[in-house]
Biopython code that builds the backbone (N, CA, C, O; Angstrom):
import numpy as np
from Bio.PDB.StructureBuilder import StructureBuilder

atoms = [
    (1, "UNK", "N", (20.000, 13.051, -3.268)),
    (1, "UNK", "CA", (19.092, 11.949, -3.508)),
    (1, "UNK", "C", (18.350, 12.191, -4.815)),
    (1, "UNK", "O", (17.953, 13.315, -5.120)),
    (2, "UNK", "N", (18.172, 11.140, -5.569)),
    (2, "UNK", "CA", (17.512, 11.257, -6.861)),
    (2, "UNK", "C", (16.043, 10.861, -6.735)),
    (2, "UNK", "O", (15.718, 9.679, -6.624)),
    (3, "UNK", "N", (15.174, 11.846, -6.753)),
    (3, "UNK", "CA", (13.740, 11.590, -6.781)),
    (3, "UNK", "C", (13.104, 12.686, -7.613)),
    (3, "UNK", "O", (13.720, 13.726, -7.846)),
    (4, "UNK", "N", (11.900, 12.469, -8.055)),
    (4, "UNK", "CA", (11.206, 13.402, -8.932)),
    (4, "UNK", "C", (10.863, 14.688, -8.165)),
    (4, "UNK", "O", (9.882, 14.750, -7.424)),
    (5, "UNK", "N", (11.688, 15.690, -8.362)),
    (5, "UNK", "CA", (11.510, 16.971, -7.664)),
    (5, "UNK", "C", (10.193, 17.651, -8.064)),
    (5, "UNK", "O", (9.546, 18.308, -7.249)),
    (6, "UNK", "N", (9.818, 17.479, -9.323)),
    (6, "UNK", "CA", (8.572, 18.094, -9.797)),
    (6, "UNK", "C", (7.364, 17.472, -9.081)),
    (6, "UNK", "O", (6.452, 18.185, -8.665)),
    (7, "UNK", "N", (7.363, 16.160, -8.942)),
    (7, "UNK", "CA", (6.273, 15.497, -8.216)),
    (7, "UNK", "C", (6.256, 15.954, -6.765)),
    (7, "UNK", "O", (5.186, 16.209, -6.211)),
    (8, "UNK", "N", (7.412, 16.062, -6.147)),
    (8, "UNK", "CA", (7.487, 16.538, -4.756)),
    (8, "UNK", "C", (6.916, 17.951, -4.632)),
    (8, "UNK", "O", (6.213, 18.255, -3.668)),
    (9, "UNK", "N", (7.215, 18.808, -5.600)),
    (9, "UNK", "CA", (6.701, 20.182, -5.575)),
    (9, "UNK", "C", (5.181, 20.201, -5.745)),
    (9, "UNK", "O", (4.492, 21.001, -5.112)),
    (10, "UNK", "N", (4.668, 19.328, -6.591)),
    (10, "UNK", "CA", (3.216, 19.249, -6.783)),
    (10, "UNK", "C", (2.530, 18.806, -5.486)),
    (10, "UNK", "O", (1.473, 19.326, -5.127)),
    (11, "UNK", "N", (3.140, 17.840, -4.789)),
    (11, "UNK", "CA", (2.580, 17.371, -3.519)),
    (11, "UNK", "C", (2.615, 18.493, -2.486)),
    (11, "UNK", "O", (1.635, 18.728, -1.779)),
    (12, "UNK", "N", (3.753, 19.183, -2.407)),
    (12, "UNK", "CA", (3.875, 20.309, -1.467)),
    (12, "UNK", "C", (2.786, 21.349, -1.699)),
    (12, "UNK", "O", (2.196, 21.873, -0.754)),
    (13, "UNK", "N", (2.529, 21.639, -2.973)),
    (13, "UNK", "CA", (1.504, 22.629, -3.302)),
    (13, "UNK", "C", (0.124, 22.159, -2.847)),
    (13, "UNK", "O", (-0.654, 22.944, -2.305)),
    (14, "UNK", "N", (-0.176, 20.888, -3.065)),
    (14, "UNK", "CA", (-1.472, 20.349, -2.653)),
    (14, "UNK", "C", (-1.597, 20.354, -1.132)),
    (14, "UNK", "O", (-2.648, 20.711, -0.598)),
    (15, "UNK", "N", (-0.540, 19.963, -0.434)),
    (15, "UNK", "CA", (-0.587, 19.931, 1.027)),
    (15, "UNK", "C", (-0.625, 21.332, 1.623)),
    (15, "UNK", "O", (-1.156, 21.532, 2.716)),
    (16, "UNK", "N", (-0.064, 22.296, 0.909)),
    (16, "UNK", "CA", (-0.100, 23.684, 1.358)),
    (16, "UNK", "C", (0.627, 23.898, 2.670)),
    (16, "UNK", "O", (1.612, 23.221, 2.969)),
    (17, "UNK", "N", (0.138, 24.834, 3.439)),
    (17, "UNK", "CA", (0.783, 25.169, 4.716)),
    (17, "UNK", "C", (0.035, 24.534, 5.890)),
    (17, "UNK", "O", (-0.108, 25.129, 6.959)),
    (18, "UNK", "N", (-0.423, 23.345, 5.662)),
    (18, "UNK", "CA", (-1.166, 22.557, 6.654)),
    (18, "UNK", "C", (-0.406, 22.492, 7.983)),
    (18, "UNK", "O", (0.810, 22.299, 7.998)),
    (19, "UNK", "N", (-1.111, 22.650, 9.069)),
    (19, "UNK", "CA", (-0.523, 22.566, 10.401)),
    (19, "UNK", "C", (0.066, 21.171, 10.613)),
    (19, "UNK", "O", (-0.579, 20.169, 10.307)),
    (20, "UNK", "N", (1.283, 21.110, 11.133)),
    (20, "UNK", "CA", (1.919, 19.837, 11.453)),
    (20, "UNK", "C", (2.629, 19.174, 10.291)),
    (20, "UNK", "O", (3.102, 18.046, 10.428)),
    (21, "UNK", "N", (2.716, 19.839, 9.155)),
    (21, "UNK", "CA", (3.366, 19.273, 7.975)),
    (21, "UNK", "C", (4.875, 19.462, 8.048)),
    (21, "UNK", "O", (5.360, 20.568, 8.286)),
    (22, "UNK", "N", (5.606, 18.384, 7.841)),
    (22, "UNK", "CA", (7.064, 18.438, 7.726)),
    (22, "UNK", "C", (7.477, 17.534, 6.569)),
    (22, "UNK", "O", (6.713, 16.675, 6.129)),
    (23, "UNK", "N", (8.682, 17.742, 6.093)),
    (23, "UNK", "CA", (9.233, 16.895, 5.030)),
    (23, "UNK", "C", (10.610, 16.443, 5.465)),
    (23, "UNK", "O", (11.362, 17.194, 6.085)),
    (24, "UNK", "N", (10.929, 15.203, 5.131)),
    (24, "UNK", "CA", (12.211, 14.636, 5.520)),
    (24, "UNK", "C", (12.695, 13.725, 4.411)),
    (24, "UNK", "O", (11.926, 12.932, 3.868)),
    (25, "UNK", "N", (13.970, 13.839, 4.077)),
    (25, "UNK", "CA", (14.525, 12.948, 3.068)),
    (25, "UNK", "C", (14.802, 11.593, 3.709)),
    (25, "UNK", "O", (15.513, 11.490, 4.709)),
    (26, "UNK", "N", (14.220, 10.554, 3.104)),
    (26, "UNK", "CA", (14.401, 9.182, 3.567)),
    (26, "UNK", "C", (14.001, 8.227, 2.454)),
    (26, "UNK", "O", (13.378, 8.646, 1.478)),
    (27, "UNK", "N", (14.341, 6.972, 2.581)),
    (27, "UNK", "CA", (14.032, 5.946, 1.587)),
    (27, "UNK", "C", (14.613, 6.301, 0.216)),
    (27, "UNK", "O", (14.105, 5.830, -0.801)),
    (28, "UNK", "N", (15.649, 7.106, 0.170)),
    (28, "UNK", "CA", (16.209, 7.533, -1.107)),
    (28, "UNK", "C", (15.337, 8.558, -1.797)),
    (28, "UNK", "O", (15.514, 8.822, -2.986)),
    (29, "UNK", "N", (14.404, 9.137, -1.074)),
    (29, "UNK", "CA", (13.490, 10.118, -1.635)),
    (29, "UNK", "C", (13.121, 11.141, -0.587)),
    (29, "UNK", "O", (13.940, 11.501, 0.259)),
    (30, "UNK", "N", (11.892, 11.609, -0.643)),
    (30, "UNK", "CA", (11.394, 12.567, 0.336)),
    (30, "UNK", "C", (10.069, 12.064, 0.882)),
    (30, "UNK", "O", (9.255, 11.496, 0.155)),
    (31, "UNK", "N", (9.868, 12.280, 2.167)),
    (31, "UNK", "CA", (8.655, 11.832, 2.837)),
    (31, "UNK", "C", (7.982, 13.036, 3.492)),
    (31, "UNK", "O", (8.633, 13.836, 4.164)),
    (32, "UNK", "N", (6.675, 13.150, 3.289)),
    (32, "UNK", "CA", (5.898, 14.196, 3.934)),
    (32, "UNK", "C", (5.197, 13.588, 5.130)),
    (32, "UNK", "O", (4.619, 12.504, 5.050)),
    (33, "UNK", "N", (5.259, 14.307, 6.242)),
    (33, "UNK", "CA", (4.685, 13.809, 7.489)),
    (33, "UNK", "C", (3.687, 14.818, 8.038)),
    (33, "UNK", "O", (3.877, 16.029, 7.928)),
    (34, "UNK", "N", (2.630, 14.296, 8.627)),
    (34, "UNK", "CA", (1.646, 15.137, 9.307)),
    (34, "UNK", "C", (1.673, 14.783, 10.783)),
    (34, "UNK", "O", (1.383, 13.652, 11.171)),
    (35, "UNK", "N", (2.019, 15.755, 11.590)),
    (35, "UNK", "CA", (2.122, 15.567, 13.039)),
    (35, "UNK", "C", (3.019, 14.381, 13.389)),
    (35, "UNK", "O", (2.752, 13.637, 14.332)),
    (36, "UNK", "N", (4.093, 14.223, 12.605)),
    (36, "UNK", "CA", (5.079, 13.183, 12.862)),
    (36, "UNK", "C", (4.772, 11.834, 12.247)),
    (36, "UNK", "O", (5.573, 10.909, 12.381)),
    (37, "UNK", "N", (3.639, 11.691, 11.578)),
    (37, "UNK", "CA", (3.253, 10.426, 10.947)),
    (37, "UNK", "C", (3.478, 10.498, 9.440)),
    (37, "UNK", "O", (3.035, 11.443, 8.788)),
    (38, "UNK", "N", (4.168, 9.498, 8.885)),
    (38, "UNK", "CA", (4.369, 9.462, 7.445)),
    (38, "UNK", "C", (3.013, 9.388, 6.761)),
    (38, "UNK", "O", (2.131, 8.636, 7.175)),
    (39, "UNK", "N", (2.860, 10.194, 5.694)),
    (39, "UNK", "CA", (1.608, 10.101, 4.935)),
    (39, "UNK", "C", (1.868, 9.833, 3.456)),
    (39, "UNK", "O", (1.159, 9.034, 2.844)),
    (40, "UNK", "N", (2.868, 10.485, 2.876)),
    (40, "UNK", "CA", (3.172, 10.248, 1.472)),
    (40, "UNK", "C", (4.581, 10.730, 1.180)),
    (40, "UNK", "O", (5.225, 11.364, 2.016)),
    (41, "UNK", "N", (5.040, 10.421, -0.010)),
    (41, "UNK", "CA", (6.367, 10.864, -0.392)),
    (41, "UNK", "C", (6.666, 10.503, -1.828)),
    (41, "UNK", "O", (5.802, 10.027, -2.564)),
    (42, "UNK", "N", (7.908, 10.738, -2.213)),
    (42, "UNK", "CA", (8.361, 10.434, -3.559)),
    (42, "UNK", "C", (9.627, 9.597, -3.445)),
    (42, "UNK", "O", (10.589, 9.986, -2.781)),
    (43, "UNK", "N", (9.612, 8.443, -4.102)),
    (43, "UNK", "CA", (10.776, 7.565, -4.169)),
    (43, "UNK", "C", (11.032, 7.346, -5.658)),
    (43, "UNK", "O", (10.184, 6.808, -6.370)),
    (44, "UNK", "N", (12.193, 7.763, -6.116)),
    (44, "UNK", "CA", (12.501, 7.774, -7.547)),
    (44, "UNK", "C", (11.446, 8.621, -8.249)),
    (44, "UNK", "O", (11.365, 9.824, -8.002)),
    (45, "UNK", "N", (10.637, 8.021, -9.118)),
    (45, "UNK", "CA", (9.575, 8.799, -9.755)),
    (45, "UNK", "C", (8.190, 8.307, -9.355)),
    (45, "UNK", "O", (7.197, 8.636, -10.006)),
    (46, "UNK", "N", (8.124, 7.514, -8.278)),
    (46, "UNK", "CA", (6.858, 6.985, -7.778)),
    (46, "UNK", "C", (6.353, 7.800, -6.594)),
    (46, "UNK", "O", (7.128, 8.327, -5.797)),
    (47, "UNK", "N", (5.033, 7.886, -6.507)),
    (47, "UNK", "CA", (4.391, 8.414, -5.314)),
    (47, "UNK", "C", (4.301, 7.277, -4.318)),
    (47, "UNK", "O", (3.884, 6.174, -4.671)),
    (48, "UNK", "N", (4.687, 7.529, -3.077)),
    (48, "UNK", "CA", (4.555, 6.554, -1.999)),
    (48, "UNK", "C", (3.424, 7.058, -1.114)),
    (48, "UNK", "O", (3.437, 8.208, -0.673)),
    (49, "UNK", "N", (2.442, 6.189, -0.855)),
    (49, "UNK", "CA", (1.311, 6.592, -0.021)),
    (49, "UNK", "C", (1.137, 5.635, 1.145)),
    (49, "UNK", "O", (1.370, 4.432, 1.030)),
    (50, "UNK", "N", (0.722, 6.199, 2.264)),
    (50, "UNK", "CA", (0.407, 5.398, 3.452)),
    (50, "UNK", "C", (-1.094, 5.478, 3.664)),
    (50, "UNK", "O", (-1.651, 6.549, 3.906)),
    (51, "UNK", "N", (-1.740, 4.312, 3.568)),
    (51, "UNK", "CA", (-3.191, 4.260, 3.676)),
    (51, "UNK", "C", (-3.680, 3.366, 4.808)),
    (51, "UNK", "O", (-4.883, 3.265, 5.048)),
    (52, "UNK", "N", (-2.753, 2.722, 5.500)),
    (52, "UNK", "CA", (-3.144, 1.761, 6.522)),
    (52, "UNK", "C", (-3.392, 0.405, 5.880)),
    (52, "UNK", "O", (-3.587, 0.322, 4.667)),
    (53, "UNK", "N", (-3.386, -0.659, 6.678)),
    (53, "UNK", "CA", (-3.475, -2.015, 6.133)),
    (53, "UNK", "C", (-4.710, -2.283, 5.262)),
    (53, "UNK", "O", (-4.580, -2.820, 4.162)),
    (54, "UNK", "N", (-5.885, -1.922, 5.733)),
    (54, "UNK", "CA", (-7.109, -2.242, 4.991)),
    (54, "UNK", "C", (-7.206, -1.442, 3.692)),
    (54, "UNK", "O", (-7.396, -2.020, 2.622)),
    (55, "UNK", "N", (-7.076, -0.126, 3.779)),
    (55, "UNK", "CA", (-7.182, 0.705, 2.579)),
    (55, "UNK", "C", (-5.998, 0.501, 1.643)),
    (55, "UNK", "O", (-6.136, 0.628, 0.427)),
    (56, "UNK", "N", (-4.841, 0.186, 2.203)),
    (56, "UNK", "CA", (-3.675, -0.104, 1.381)),
    (56, "UNK", "C", (-3.885, -1.349, 0.544)),
    (56, "UNK", "O", (-3.512, -1.387, -0.629)),
    (57, "UNK", "N", (-4.479, -2.363, 1.144)),
    (57, "UNK", "CA", (-4.767, -3.601, 0.408)),
    (57, "UNK", "C", (-5.775, -3.323, -0.715)),
    (57, "UNK", "O", (-5.620, -3.821, -1.830)),
    (58, "UNK", "N", (-6.798, -2.533, -0.417)),
    (58, "UNK", "CA", (-7.790, -2.177, -1.440)),
    (58, "UNK", "C", (-7.145, -1.393, -2.580)),
    (58, "UNK", "O", (-7.475, -1.608, -3.746)),
    (59, "UNK", "N", (-6.235, -0.496, -2.250)),
    (59, "UNK", "CA", (-5.591, 0.345, -3.263)),
    (59, "UNK", "C", (-4.768, -0.472, -4.246)),
    (59, "UNK", "O", (-4.564, -0.049, -5.384)),
    (60, "UNK", "N", (-4.293, -1.634, -3.821)),
    (60, "UNK", "CA", (-3.485, -2.474, -4.711)),
    (60, "UNK", "C", (-4.271, -2.988, -5.915)),
    (60, "UNK", "O", (-3.677, -3.466, -6.881)),
    (61, "UNK", "N", (-5.586, -2.896, -5.866)),
    (61, "UNK", "CA", (-6.422, -3.325, -6.983)),
    (61, "UNK", "C", (-6.645, -2.196, -7.990)),
    (61, "UNK", "O", (-7.288, -2.397, -9.021)),
    (62, "UNK", "N", (-6.120, -1.029, -7.695)),
    (62, "UNK", "CA", (-6.298, 0.118, -8.581)),
    (62, "UNK", "C", (-5.175, 0.185, -9.612)),
    (62, "UNK", "O", (-4.064, -0.289, -9.372)),
    (63, "UNK", "N", (-5.485, 0.784, -10.769)),
    (63, "UNK", "CA", (-4.438, 0.920, -11.790)),
    (63, "UNK", "C", (-3.253, 1.708, -11.248)),
    (63, "UNK", "O", (-3.424, 2.651, -10.475)),
    (64, "UNK", "N", (-2.068, 1.320, -11.653)),
    (64, "UNK", "CA", (-0.807, 2.003, -11.354)),
    (64, "UNK", "C", (-0.315, 1.825, -9.919)),
    (64, "UNK", "O", (0.738, 2.360, -9.570)),
    (65, "UNK", "N", (-1.042, 1.093, -9.078)),
    (65, "UNK", "CA", (-0.624, 0.877, -7.693)),
    (65, "UNK", "C", (0.049, -0.485, -7.555)),
    (65, "UNK", "O", (-0.339, -1.457, -8.202)),
    (66, "UNK", "N", (1.071, -0.530, -6.691)),
    (66, "UNK", "CA", (1.759, -1.798, -6.412)),
    (66, "UNK", "C", (2.299, -1.731, -4.983)),
    (66, "UNK", "O", (2.408, -0.649, -4.407)),
    (67, "UNK", "N", (2.633, -2.880, -4.417)),
    (67, "UNK", "CA", (3.137, -2.877, -3.038)),
    (67, "UNK", "C", (4.430, -2.065, -2.913)),
    (67, "UNK", "O", (5.267, -2.054, -3.815)),
    (68, "UNK", "N", (4.565, -1.399, -1.791)),
    (68, "UNK", "CA", (5.819, -0.707, -1.481)),
    (68, "UNK", "C", (6.759, -1.759, -0.918)),
    (68, "UNK", "O", (6.530, -2.303, 0.162)),
    (69, "UNK", "N", (7.811, -2.035, -1.658)),
    (69, "UNK", "CA", (8.700, -3.139, -1.272)),
    (69, "UNK", "C", (10.166, -2.786, -1.451)),
    (69, "UNK", "O", (10.941, -3.603, -1.950)),
    (70, "UNK", "N", (10.554, -1.598, -1.057)),
    (70, "UNK", "CA", (11.938, -1.165, -1.298)),
    (70, "UNK", "C", (12.960, -2.014, -0.546)),
    (70, "UNK", "O", (14.140, -1.992, -0.894)),
    (71, "UNK", "N", (12.539, -2.758, 0.470)),
    (71, "UNK", "CA", (13.469, -3.623, 1.205)),
    (71, "UNK", "C", (13.418, -5.060, 0.698)),
    (71, "UNK", "O", (14.149, -5.921, 1.187)),
    (72, "UNK", "N", (12.547, -5.319, -0.291)),
    (72, "UNK", "CA", (12.360, -6.684, -0.765)),
    (72, "UNK", "C", (11.197, -7.366, -0.067)),
    (72, "UNK", "O", (10.816, -8.480, -0.424)),
    (73, "UNK", "N", (10.637, -6.696, 0.926)),
    (73, "UNK", "CA", (9.493, -7.229, 1.663)),
    (73, "UNK", "C", (8.414, -6.145, 1.704)),
    (73, "UNK", "O", (8.659, -5.062, 2.236)),
    (74, "UNK", "N", (7.227, -6.413, 1.154)),
    (74, "UNK", "CA", (6.180, -5.385, 1.121)),
    (74, "UNK", "C", (5.828, -4.866, 2.512)),
    (74, "UNK", "O", (5.781, -5.626, 3.480)),
    (75, "UNK", "N", (5.585, -3.569, 2.594)),
    (75, "UNK", "CA", (5.171, -2.945, 3.849)),
    (75, "UNK", "C", (3.648, -2.817, 3.830)),
    (75, "UNK", "O", (3.094, -2.179, 2.935)),
    (76, "UNK", "N", (2.973, -3.412, 4.800)),
    (76, "UNK", "CA", (1.515, -3.347, 4.859)),
    (76, "UNK", "C", (1.061, -1.899, 5.035)),
    (76, "UNK", "O", (1.603, -1.141, 5.838)),
    (77, "UNK", "N", (0.064, -1.558, 4.264)),
    (77, "UNK", "CA", (-0.517, -0.226, 4.378)),
    (77, "UNK", "C", (0.166, 0.833, 3.543)),
    (77, "UNK", "O", (-0.297, 1.972, 3.492)),
    (78, "UNK", "N", (1.261, 0.483, 2.885)),
    (78, "UNK", "CA", (1.997, 1.423, 2.044)),
    (78, "UNK", "C", (1.937, 0.943, 0.596)),
    (78, "UNK", "O", (2.040, -0.254, 0.325)),
    (79, "UNK", "N", (1.771, 1.881, -0.324)),
    (79, "UNK", "CA", (1.622, 1.559, -1.739)),
    (79, "UNK", "C", (2.453, 2.533, -2.560)),
    (79, "UNK", "O", (2.541, 3.718, -2.236)),
    (80, "UNK", "N", (3.058, 2.026, -3.620)),
    (80, "UNK", "CA", (3.681, 2.879, -4.628)),
    (80, "UNK", "C", (2.660, 3.124, -5.732)),
    (80, "UNK", "O", (1.914, 2.218, -6.103)),
    (81, "UNK", "N", (2.624, 4.339, -6.253)),
    (81, "UNK", "CA", (1.798, 4.681, -7.398)),
    (81, "UNK", "C", (2.747, 5.146, -8.493)),
    (81, "UNK", "O", (3.517, 6.086, -8.297)),
    (82, "UNK", "N", (2.692, 4.486, -9.647)),
    (82, "UNK", "CA", (3.605, 4.815, -10.744)),
    (82, "UNK", "C", (3.261, 6.188, -11.335)),
    (82, "UNK", "O", (2.170, 6.706, -11.095)),
    (83, "UNK", "N", (4.173, 6.773, -12.095)),
    (83, "UNK", "CA", (3.952, 8.109, -12.661)),
    (83, "UNK", "C", (2.649, 8.252, -13.454)),
    (83, "UNK", "O", (2.028, 9.314, -13.417)),
    (84, "UNK", "N", (2.227, 7.213, -14.163)),
    (84, "UNK", "CA", (0.968, 7.312, -14.913)),
    (84, "UNK", "C", (-0.223, 7.540, -13.984)),
    (84, "UNK", "O", (-1.221, 8.133, -14.392)),
    (85, "UNK", "N", (-0.126, 7.076, -12.747)),
    (85, "UNK", "CA", (-1.206, 7.237, -11.789)),
    (85, "UNK", "C", (-1.259, 8.602, -11.128)),
    (85, "UNK", "O", (-2.209, 8.910, -10.409)),
    (86, "UNK", "N", (-0.244, 9.422, -11.368)),
    (86, "UNK", "CA", (-0.214, 10.779, -10.786)),
    (86, "UNK", "C", (-0.015, 11.841, -11.864)),
    (86, "UNK", "O", (0.300, 12.990, -11.557)),
    (87, "UNK", "N", (-0.197, 11.458, -13.117)),
    (87, "UNK", "CA", (0.081, 12.369, -14.236)),
    (87, "UNK", "C", (-0.853, 13.576, -14.265)),
    (87, "UNK", "O", (-0.444, 14.671, -14.653)),
    (88, "UNK", "N", (-2.104, 13.377, -13.855)),
    (88, "UNK", "CA", (-3.042, 14.501, -13.869)),
    (88, "UNK", "C", (-3.173, 15.085, -12.462)),
    (88, "UNK", "O", (-2.961, 14.398, -11.462)),
    (89, "UNK", "N", (-3.522, 16.345, -12.415)),
    (89, "UNK", "CA", (-3.701, 17.005, -11.118)),
    (89, "UNK", "C", (-4.836, 16.362, -10.313)),
    (89, "UNK", "O", (-4.667, 16.140, -9.114)),
    (90, "UNK", "N", (-5.986, 16.054, -10.928)),
    (90, "UNK", "CA", (-7.053, 15.402, -10.147)),
    (90, "UNK", "C", (-6.620, 14.047, -9.570)),
    (90, "UNK", "O", (-6.982, 13.710, -8.442)),
    (91, "UNK", "N", (-5.857, 13.281, -10.332)),
    (91, "UNK", "CA", (-5.413, 11.978, -9.826)),
    (91, "UNK", "C", (-4.489, 12.148, -8.629)),
    (91, "UNK", "O", (-4.649, 11.458, -7.622)),
    (92, "UNK", "N", (-3.528, 13.055, -8.724)),
    (92, "UNK", "CA", (-2.615, 13.280, -7.600)),
    (92, "UNK", "C", (-3.375, 13.837, -6.405)),
    (92, "UNK", "O", (-3.140, 13.408, -5.275)),
    (93, "UNK", "N", (-4.273, 14.777, -6.629)),
    (93, "UNK", "CA", (-5.062, 15.334, -5.524)),
    (93, "UNK", "C", (-5.881, 14.254, -4.817)),
    (93, "UNK", "O", (-6.025, 14.286, -3.595)),
    (94, "UNK", "N", (-6.412, 13.308, -5.574)),
    (94, "UNK", "CA", (-7.206, 12.230, -4.971)),
    (94, "UNK", "C", (-6.342, 11.360, -4.062)),
    (94, "UNK", "O", (-6.759, 11.016, -2.956)),
    (95, "UNK", "N", (-5.142, 11.002, -4.520)),
    (95, "UNK", "CA", (-4.237, 10.211, -3.677)),
    (95, "UNK", "C", (-3.849, 10.988, -2.420)),
    (95, "UNK", "O", (-3.857, 10.439, -1.319)),
    (96, "UNK", "N", (-3.514, 12.254, -2.586)),
    (96, "UNK", "CA", (-3.095, 13.059, -1.430)),
    (96, "UNK", "C", (-4.254, 13.210, -0.438)),
    (96, "UNK", "O", (-4.040, 13.158, 0.773)),
    (97, "UNK", "N", (-5.458, 13.393, -0.933)),
    (97, "UNK", "CA", (-6.611, 13.507, -0.032)),
    (97, "UNK", "C", (-6.786, 12.227, 0.791)),
    (97, "UNK", "O", (-7.126, 12.281, 1.973)),
    (98, "UNK", "N", (-6.555, 11.095, 0.162)),
    (98, "UNK", "CA", (-6.687, 9.818, 0.877)),
    (98, "UNK", "C", (-5.636, 9.673, 1.969)),
    (98, "UNK", "O", (-5.946, 9.214, 3.068)),
    (99, "UNK", "N", (-4.400, 10.059, 1.680)),
    (99, "UNK", "CA", (-3.363, 9.909, 2.709)),
    (99, "UNK", "C", (-3.559, 10.893, 3.846)),
    (99, "UNK", "O", (-3.296, 10.569, 5.004)),
    (100, "UNK", "N", (-4.017, 12.089, 3.524)),
    (100, "UNK", "CA", (-4.280, 13.074, 4.582)),
    (100, "UNK", "C", (-5.414, 12.577, 5.471)),
    (100, "UNK", "O", (-5.354, 12.712, 6.693)),
    (101, "UNK", "N", (-6.444, 12.003, 4.860)),
    (101, "UNK", "CA", (-7.567, 11.465, 5.651)),
    (101, "UNK", "C", (-7.071, 10.366, 6.588)),
    (101, "UNK", "O", (-7.458, 10.327, 7.756)),
    (102, "UNK", "N", (-6.220, 9.476, 6.086)),
    (102, "UNK", "CA", (-5.697, 8.410, 6.941)),
    (102, "UNK", "C", (-4.799, 8.975, 8.034)),
    (102, "UNK", "O", (-4.965, 8.641, 9.207)),
    (103, "UNK", "N", (-3.854, 9.826, 7.661)),
    (103, "UNK", "CA", (-2.911, 10.382, 8.641)),
    (103, "UNK", "C", (-3.634, 11.160, 9.738)),
    (103, "UNK", "O", (-3.169, 11.226, 10.876)),
    (104, "UNK", "N", (-4.770, 11.744, 9.384)),
    (104, "UNK", "CA", (-5.543, 12.518, 10.363)),
    (104, "UNK", "C", (-6.174, 11.627, 11.438)),
    (104, "UNK", "O", (-6.605, 12.126, 12.477)),
    (105, "UNK", "N", (-6.229, 10.325, 11.197)),
    (105, "UNK", "CA", (-6.792, 9.413, 12.204)),
    (105, "UNK", "C", (-5.739, 8.954, 13.212)),
    (105, "UNK", "O", (-6.067, 8.341, 14.229)),
    (106, "UNK", "N", (-4.483, 9.252, 12.923)),
    (106, "UNK", "CA", (-3.393, 8.776, 13.775)),
    (106, "UNK", "C", (-3.059, 9.792, 14.872)),
    (106, "UNK", "O", (-3.166, 10.997, 14.645)),
    (107, "UNK", "N", (-2.660, 9.325, 16.048)),
    (107, "UNK", "CA", (-2.270, 10.261, 17.105)),
    (107, "UNK", "C", (-0.951, 10.944, 16.733)),
    (107, "UNK", "O", (-0.096, 10.335, 16.090)),
    (108, "UNK", "N", (-0.786, 12.200, 17.134)),
    (108, "UNK", "CA", (0.490, 12.888, 16.854)),
    (108, "UNK", "C", (1.659, 12.143, 17.478)),
    (108, "UNK", "O", (1.524, 11.512, 18.527)),
    (109, "UNK", "N", (2.820, 12.227, 16.809)),
    (109, "UNK", "CA", (4.016, 11.567, 17.340)),
    (109, "UNK", "C", (4.968, 12.622, 17.860)),
    (109, "UNK", "O", (6.046, 12.291, 18.354)),
]
sb = StructureBuilder()
sb.init_structure("model")
sb.init_model(0)
sb.init_chain("A")
sb.init_seg("    ")
for serial, (resi, resn, name, xyz) in enumerate(atoms, 1):
    if name == "N":
        sb.init_residue(resn, " ", resi, " ")
    sb.init_atom(name, np.array(xyz, "f"), 0.0, 1.0, " ", f" {name:<3s}", serial, name[0])
structure = sb.get_structure()
């Protein structure tokens, strides 16, 4: 699968050895899951984040964010962040912190 391996490695480093963390190749990329719930991943060279419907809608107003629509139909609560939005370590850490906070509210699967 062709996805930005460097971005995936940066995400792995930020997530660390967190309890319940797994990674699975899907969507033509890689997806990181916490306790069985998708939280973020890499599709091509974009960061994919799961923020839930309300926070996902708010995130669409931020620079470099757009709807996740790999099927042609946007998925509520999921957002793609273009490479410019994850170019710096603080920017990527901020996105990852948001997805971890959201995923932590979900029951384990």
